[in-house]
MDTraj code that builds the backbone (N, CA, C; nanometers):
import mdtraj as md
import numpy as np

residues = "MET ILE ASN PRO THR GLN TRP ALA THR ILE HIS GLY LEU VAL ASP TRP LEU ASP GLY GLU ASN GLY ARG SER PRO HIS GLU VAL SER MET ARG LEU LEU LYS LEU VAL GLU GLU SER GLY GLU VAL ALA GLN SER TYR ILE GLY MET THR GLY GLN ASN PRO ARG LYS GLY VAL THR HIS THR ARG GLN ASP VAL ALA ASP GLU LEU CYS ASP LEU MET ILE SER ALA ALA VAL ALA LEU VAL SER ILE ALA ASP THR ASN ALA LYS GLU THR LEU ASN ALA LYS LEU ALA LYS VAL ALA ALA ARG ALA GLU ALA VAL ALA ARG".split()
xyz = np.array([
    [-2.1734, -4.2733, 0.9461],
    [-2.0992, -4.2563, 1.0698],
    [-2.0481, -4.3929, 1.1137],
    [-2.0509, -4.4200, 1.2386],
    [-2.0044, -4.5497, 1.2894],
    [-2.1206, -4.6478, 1.2798],
    [-2.0988, -4.7571, 1.2078],
    [-2.2069, -4.8548, 1.1897],
    [-2.2122, -4.9527, 1.3076],
    [-2.3189, -5.0317, 1.3159],
    [-2.3339, -5.1230, 1.4308],
    [-2.2165, -5.2197, 1.4502],
    [-2.1606, -5.2705, 1.3419],
    [-2.0458, -5.3613, 1.3537],
    [-1.9261, -5.2884, 1.4129],
    [-1.9046, -5.1642, 1.3690],
    [-1.7937, -5.0855, 1.4225],
    [-1.8161, -5.0533, 1.5695],
    [-1.9400, -5.0175, 1.6066],
    [-1.9688, -4.9933, 1.7489],
    [-1.9401, -5.1179, 1.8308],
    [-1.9767, -5.2352, 1.7782],
    [-1.9503, -5.3600, 1.8511],
    [-1.8000, -5.3800, 1.8713],
    [-1.7222, -5.3494, 1.7682],
    [-1.5762, -5.3608, 1.7791],
    [-1.5225, -5.2634, 1.8835],
    [-1.5712, -5.1398, 1.8807],
    [-1.5274, -5.0389, 1.9777],
    [-1.5620, -5.0830, 2.1193],
    [-1.6852, -5.1321, 2.1386],
    [-1.7235, -5.1808, 2.2719],
    [-1.6362, -5.2995, 2.3130],
    [-1.5994, -5.3842, 2.2178],
    [-1.5087, -5.4946, 2.2471],
    [-1.3718, -5.4452, 2.2921],
    [-1.3228, -5.3389, 2.2273],
    [-1.1954, -5.2802, 2.2693],
    [-1.2050, -5.2225, 2.4097],
    [-1.3163, -5.1563, 2.4394],
    [-1.3359, -5.1002, 2.5735],
    [-1.3434, -5.2134, 2.6763],
    [-1.4160, -5.3198, 2.6435],
    [-1.4243, -5.4341, 2.7352],
    [-1.2861, -5.4935, 2.7614],
    [-1.2047, -5.5036, 2.6562],
    [-1.0693, -5.5562, 2.6702],
    [-0.9856, -5.4646, 2.7600],
    [-0.9901, -5.3342, 2.7339],
    [-0.9158, -5.2395, 2.8177],
    [-0.9650, -5.2428, 2.9621],
    [-1.0978, -5.2473, 2.9803],
    [-1.1533, -5.2556, 3.1155],
    [-1.1033, -5.3807, 3.1869],
    [-1.0980, -5.4922, 3.1144],
    [-1.0512, -5.6174, 3.1731],
    [-0.9046, -5.6130, 3.2114],
    [-0.8256, -5.5459, 3.1303],
    [-0.6816, -5.5358, 3.1558],
    [-0.6486, -5.4296, 3.2602],
    [-0.7154, -5.3132, 3.2510],
    [-0.6763, -5.1969, 3.3306],
    [-0.7852, -5.1424, 3.4216],
    [-0.9059, -5.1949, 3.4126],
    [-1.0172, -5.1389, 3.4891],
    [-1.0670, -5.0109, 3.4235],
    [-1.1590, -4.9435, 3.4909],
    [-1.2107, -4.8174, 3.4383],
    [-1.2143, -4.7126, 3.5491],
    [-1.1067, -4.7065, 3.6214],
    [-1.0939, -4.6061, 3.7266],
    [-1.0832, -4.4678, 3.6627],
    [-1.1000, -4.3626, 3.7427],
    [-1.0790, -4.2281, 3.6874],
    [-0.9408, -4.2126, 3.6237],
    [-0.8400, -4.2734, 3.6834],
    [-0.7050, -4.2669, 3.6253],
    [-0.7029, -4.3327, 3.4877],
    [-0.7635, -4.4484, 3.4746],
    [-0.7643, -4.5198, 3.3462],
    [-0.8391, -4.4403, 3.2404],
    [-0.9511, -4.3809, 3.2761],
    [-1.0243, -4.2981, 3.1805],
    [-0.9372, -4.1791, 3.1393],
    [-0.8652, -4.1222, 3.2340],
    [-0.7724, -4.0129, 3.2015],
    [-0.6685, -4.0585, 3.0996],
    [-0.6183, -4.1781, 3.1154],
    [-0.5189, -4.2302, 3.0219],
    [-0.5793, -4.2462, 2.8823],
    [-0.7053, -4.2854, 2.8760],
    [-0.7718, -4.2992, 2.7459],
    [-0.7907, -4.1631, 2.6801],
    [-0.8139, -4.0612, 2.7608],
    [-0.8246, -3.9255, 2.7065],
    [-0.6868, -3.8756, 2.6607],
    [-0.5840, -3.9041, 2.7387],
    [-0.4488, -3.8641, 2.6998],
    [-0.4023, -3.9356, 2.5736],
    [-0.4549, -4.0538, 2.5496],
    [-0.4222, -4.1267, 2.4265],
    [-0.4594, -4.0439, 2.3043],
    [-0.5644, -3.9627, 2.3161],
    [-0.6041, -3.8757, 2.2047],
    [-0.4947, -3.7744, 2.1729],
    [-0.4308, -3.7218, 2.2747],
    [-0.3218, -3.6260, 2.2547],
    [-0.2056, -3.6958, 2.1847],
    [-0.1740, -3.8148, 2.2297],
    [-0.0659, -3.8915, 2.1665],
    [-0.0965, -3.9160, 2.0188],
    [-0.2175, -3.9616, 1.9908],
    [-0.2550, -3.9900, 1.8520],
    [-0.2580, -3.8626, 1.7680],
    [-0.3012, -3.7517, 1.8262],
    [-0.2994, -3.6237, 1.7538],
    [-0.1568, -3.5871, 1.7147],
    [-0.0645, -3.6090, 1.8054],
    [0.0758, -3.5832, 1.7757],
    [0.1267, -3.6707, 1.6620],
    [0.0804, -3.7945, 1.6579],
    [0.1229, -3.8840, 1.5501],
    [0.0636, -3.8407, 1.4164],
    [-0.0582, -3.7862, 1.4179],
    [-0.1157, -3.7294, 1.2953],
    [-0.0277, -3.6150, 1.2468],
    [0.0058, -3.5247, 1.3382],
    [0.0892, -3.4099, 1.3018],
    [0.2256, -3.4559, 1.2507],
    [0.2856, -3.5504, 1.3184],
    [0.4168, -3.6005, 1.2782],
    [0.4115, -3.6611, 1.1377],
    [0.3093, -3.7387, 1.1107],
    [0.3008, -3.8009, 0.9784],
    [0.2724, -3.6971, 0.8698],
    [0.1936, -3.5942, 0.9015],
    [0.1670, -3.4893, 0.8026],
    [0.2937, -3.4086, 0.7743],
    [0.3672, -3.3756, 0.8787],
    [0.4946, -3.3060, 0.8606],
    [0.5882, -3.3923, 0.7757],
    [0.5904, -3.5216, 0.8027],
    [0.6728, -3.6127, 0.7237],
    [0.6257, -3.6247, 0.5798],
    [0.4959, -3.6171, 0.5587],
    [0.4416, -3.6252, 0.4231],
    [0.4794, -3.5017, 0.3408],
    [0.4802, -3.3866, 0.4072],
    [0.5084, -3.2628, 0.3364],
    [0.6575, -3.2306, 0.3309],
    [0.7402, -3.3071, 0.4018],
    [0.8837, -3.2847, 0.4004],
    [0.9256, -3.1572, 0.4706],
    [0.8475, -3.1137, 0.5691],
    [0.8753, -2.9869, 0.6373],
    [1.0001, -2.9896, 0.7230],
    [1.0488, -3.1061, 0.7578],
    [1.1735, -3.1155, 0.8330],
    [1.2852, -3.1395, 0.7321],
    [1.3649, -3.0356, 0.7013],
    [1.4675, -3.0499, 0.5980],
    [1.5725, -3.1565, 0.6302],
    [1.5928, -3.1817, 0.7561],
    [1.6896, -3.2839, 0.7953],
    [1.6418, -3.4238, 0.7575],
    [1.5098, -3.4436, 0.7627],
    [1.4539, -3.5767, 0.7357],
    [1.3968, -3.5898, 0.5954],
    [1.3461, -3.4795, 0.5405],
    [1.2824, -3.4873, 0.4091],
    [1.1450, -3.5527, 0.4167],
    [1.0995, -3.6067, 0.3063],
    [0.9693, -3.6734, 0.3002],
    [0.9835, -3.8128, 0.3588],
    [0.9077, -3.8385, 0.4665],
    [0.9192, -3.9663, 0.5376],
    [0.7871, -4.0424, 0.5464],
    [0.6766, -3.9764, 0.5100],
    [0.5457, -4.0384, 0.5234],
    [0.4645, -4.0173, 0.3964],
    [0.3581, -4.0948, 0.3839],
    [0.2676, -4.0855, 0.2692],
    [0.1303, -4.0374, 0.3152],
    [0.0446, -4.0059, 0.2183],
    [-0.0938, -3.9707, 0.2503],
    [-0.1615, -4.0860, 0.3248],
    [-0.1284, -4.2087, 0.2872],
    [-0.1863, -4.3249, 0.3547],
    [-0.1423, -4.3305, 0.5008],
    [-0.0182, -4.2946, 0.5281],
    [0.0289, -4.2893, 0.6669],
    [-0.0534, -4.1894, 0.7479],
    [-0.0796, -4.0728, 0.6886],
    [-0.1609, -3.9711, 0.7565],
    [-0.3019, -4.0246, 0.7792],
    [-0.3600, -4.0871, 0.6763],
    [-0.4943, -4.1440, 0.6887],
    [-0.4990, -4.2506, 0.7983],
    [-0.3966, -4.3351, 0.8039],
    [-0.3918, -4.4388, 0.9081],
    [-0.3859, -4.3776, 1.0475],
    [-0.3062, -4.2715, 1.0617],
    [-0.2977, -4.2052, 1.1919],
    [-0.4295, -4.1382, 1.2281],
    [-0.4986, -4.0821, 1.1294],
    [-0.6305, -4.0240, 1.1556],
    [-0.7283, -4.1317, 1.2021],
    [-0.7196, -4.2500, 1.1426],
    [-0.8044, -4.3610, 1.1876],
    [-0.7727, -4.3996, 1.3312],
    [-0.6432, -4.4054, 1.3648],
    [-0.6052, -4.4350, 1.5038],
    [-0.6650, -4.3318, 1.5989],
    [-0.6624, -4.2056, 1.5579],
    [-0.7196, -4.0989, 1.6400],
    [-0.8705, -4.1182, 1.6563],
    [-0.9381, -4.1512, 1.5469],
    [-1.0830, -4.1722, 1.5538],
    [-1.1189, -4.2908, 1.6431],
    [-1.0435, -4.3974, 1.6311],
    [-1.0689, -4.5157, 1.7150],
    [-1.0455, -4.4816, 1.8616],
    [-0.9360, -4.4125, 1.8893],
    [-0.9070, -4.3733, 2.0276],
    [-1.0160, -4.2816, 2.0818],
    [-1.0674, -4.1915, 1.9985],
    [-1.1752, -4.1026, 2.0421],
    [-1.3022, -4.1824, 2.0702],
    [-1.3325, -4.2797, 1.9868],
    [-1.4522, -4.3608, 2.0086],
    [-1.4392, -4.4434, 2.1367],
    [-1.3205, -4.4978, 2.1616],
    [-1.2973, -4.5732, 2.2850],
    [-1.3145, -4.4815, 2.4063],
    [-1.2572, -4.3617, 2.3983],
    [-1.2718, -4.2669, 2.5089],
    [-1.4179, -4.2271, 2.5273],
    [-1.4894, -4.2065, 2.4179],
    [-1.6311, -4.1698, 2.4266],
    [-1.7125, -4.2793, 2.4958],
    [-1.6905, -4.4031, 2.4569],
    [-1.7620, -4.5140, 2.5218],
    [-1.7225, -4.5223, 2.6686],
    [-1.5970, -4.4967, 2.6997],
    [-1.5510, -4.5021, 2.8381],
    [-1.6156, -4.3937, 2.9236],
    [-1.6482, -4.2802, 2.8631],
    [-1.7117, -4.1695, 2.9351],
    [-1.8643, -4.1800, 2.9316],
    [-1.9181, -4.2003, 2.8110],
    [-2.0639, -4.1973, 2.7931],
    [-2.1288, -4.3337, 2.8122],
    [-2.0476, -4.4392, 2.8127],
    [-2.0917, -4.5767, 2.8340],
    [-2.1994, -4.6158, 2.7336],
    [-2.3194, -4.6457, 2.7791],
    [-2.4235, -4.6958, 2.6897],
    [-2.4844, -4.5869, 2.6025],
    [-2.4547, -4.4607, 2.6300],
    [-2.5104, -4.3505, 2.5521],
    [-2.4132, -4.2969, 2.4469],
    [-2.3053, -4.3675, 2.4197],
    [-2.2037, -4.3166, 2.3273],
    [-2.2617, -4.2910, 2.1888],
    [-2.3357, -4.3850, 2.1368],
    [-2.3930, -4.3693, 2.0029],
    [-2.4871, -4.2496, 1.9979],
    [-2.5744, -4.2383, 2.0959],
    [-2.6696, -4.1270, 2.1006],
    [-2.5972, -3.9937, 2.1196],
    [-2.4934, -3.9937, 2.2017],
    [-2.4159, -3.8722, 2.2241],
    [-2.3509, -3.8254, 2.0949],
    [-2.2890, -3.9174, 2.0226],
    [-2.2253, -3.8824, 1.8956],
    [-2.3283, -3.8347, 1.7935],
    [-2.4386, -3.9054, 1.7823],
    [-2.5416, -3.8663, 1.6854],
    [-2.5996, -3.7285, 1.7166],
    [-2.6221, -3.6994, 1.8442],
    [-2.6769, -3.5694, 1.8826],
    [-2.5769, -3.4575, 1.8517],
    [-2.4508, -3.4814, 1.8819],
    [-2.3478, -3.3798, 1.8552],
    [-2.3318, -3.3577, 1.7054],
    [-2.3311, -3.4647, 1.6298],
    [-2.3178, -3.4533, 1.4846],
    [-2.4348, -3.3752, 1.4256],
    [-2.5555, -3.3989, 1.4763],
    [-2.6731, -3.3251, 1.4286],
    [-2.6597, -3.1761, 1.4586],
    [-2.6092, -3.1417, 1.5782],
    [-2.5888, -3.0009, 1.6141],
    [-2.4867, -2.9335, 1.5214],
    [-2.3767, -3.0027, 1.4967],
    [-2.2724, -2.9459, 1.4111],
    [-2.3250, -2.9296, 1.2676],
    [-2.3981, -3.0290, 1.2202],
    [-2.4535, -3.0224, 1.0849],
    [-2.5540, -2.9071, 1.0737],
    [-2.6350, -2.8878, 1.1765],
    [-2.7321, -2.7776, 1.1744],
    [-2.6611, -2.6428, 1.1725],
    [-2.5543, -2.6280, 1.2508],
    [-2.4763, -2.5039, 1.2490],
    [-2.4168, -2.4784, 1.1117],
    [-2.3608, -2.5817, 1.0514],
    [-2.2998, -2.5675, 0.9190],
    [-2.4052, -2.5315, 0.8147],
    [-2.5200, -2.5919, 0.8251],
    [-2.6284, -2.5629, 0.7312],
    [-2.6745, -2.4182, 0.7463],
    [-2.6838, -2.3715, 0.8702],
    [-2.7275, -2.2340, 0.8938],
    [-2.6282, -2.1332, 0.8369],
    [-2.5004, -2.1641, 0.8464],
    [-2.3960, -2.0737, 0.7943],
    [-2.3984, -2.0754, 0.6409],
    [-2.4281, -2.1902, 0.5843],
    [-2.4262, -2.2041, 0.4382],
    [-2.5400, -2.1297, 0.3711],
    [-2.6399, -2.0924, 0.4455],
    [-2.7567, -2.0238, 0.3858],
    [-2.7271, -1.8842, 0.3523],
])
top = md.Topology()
chain = top.add_chain()
for i, resn in enumerate(residues, 1):
    res = top.add_residue(resn, chain, resSeq=i)
    for name in ("N", "CA", "C"):
        top.add_atom(name, md.element.get_by_symbol(name[0]), res)
traj = md.Trajectory(xyz[None], top)
């Protein structure tokens, strides 16, 4: 999952955003809306990779899609830290364990 170095980087990004914009309810809302923006960029790059827009053709690569997915993951981690603060790691680990247990139960 997210290793300690990555968590430190994410917390550094949150500290930078907090320093620039604060962490008001409005600012946290903007961090959540960033997820919608990044999701749209994932979709746009996938559509471009598959050439689904005949006017544009193939405009993106698998790497472009992967990069956009990373942007989405980073934005989600920043939003999670902004909401859960010091419990972000524990929150993610607990949720991941629940999802894994559900998947394991279905696989049986």
